[in-house]
N, C-alpha and C positions, 0 to 999 in steps of 0.2 A: 504494499499499499504506499509506503514511504517512497519507494522507488518510482512509482507512478506519479505521485505528487511532485517529487523532485524533477522528474522528466518533464512534466507539464510546466513547472515554473521555469526551467531552463529553456524550454521551447518558446514560451511567451517572451522571456528576456531576449532570446536570440532574434525573434521576429521583431521585437521593439527596437533592438539595436540596428537591424538591417533597415527598418523603416526610417530611423533617424539618419543613418548614413545616406540612404537614397534621397531623403529630403534635403540634406546638406549639399549633396552633389547637384541636385536640381536647382537649389537656390544659388549656388556658386555659378552655374551655367547662366541663369537669368541675370545675375549681377554682372557678369562679363558682357552680356548682350546690352544691358541698360547702360553700362559704362561707355560702350562704343557709341550708342545713340546719343548720350549726353555730350560726348566729346565733339560730335558733329553739329551740335546746336550752336548757332551764333549767340553770343551773350546779348541779353536784352539791352544793356547799357550801350553796347556798341551800335546796335540797331537804332536805338533812340537817338544817339549822337549823330548818326548818319542821316536819319530822317530830319533832324533839326537843321543840319548843314544843308541838306537838299532844299528844305523849305526856305531857308534864308536865300539861297541862290535863286530859286524860282521867284521869290518875292522881289529880289533885287532887280531881276530882269523885267518884271511886269508891273512894278510899283509906280503908281501915279499919285494917288493920295488915299488916305484911309477911307473916306466915304466911298470912292470908286471901288476899292478893294472889297469893302463890306457888301456893296450892292451887286458887284459882278462875280466875285470869287465864289461865294457860297450861295448864290441864288438857286433855290430849288434843291439844295443838298442837305443831308443830315450832317450835323457836325458833332463829332465825339468830344468828350471832355479833353482828351489828349490833343486833338487838333485845335481846340479852343485855346488851350494853354500854350501851344506852340505859336499860334497866331498872336496871342497877347504878349508872349515873351519877345517875339520879333519886334513888335512895336515899342515895347519897353526899352529894348536894346537900342533901337533907332532913336527914340526920344532922348535917351541918355547920351547917345553919341552927338545929337544935335545941340544939346545943352552945353557940352564941354567945349 
């Protein structure tokens, strides 16, 4: 009876150990995949700076005055908070440059 109980406990422990090792290997494989995907993602701050730079260049080329920009640039378009902030930042920088 003790042998059967001991065999049963050892079998359960072996199955549990195999399951733990299999899960660990699976998670390591997923970690490697995700690491590769993360490395290929462009950092958000880089993208944000690039967009801000492009916005400034576009605005510098088409700028006439604030009223015209507000009437023509965003006519019939939805404006995100990010776009609004970029637009405002552009004019704050322009205003500060003109004051100096």
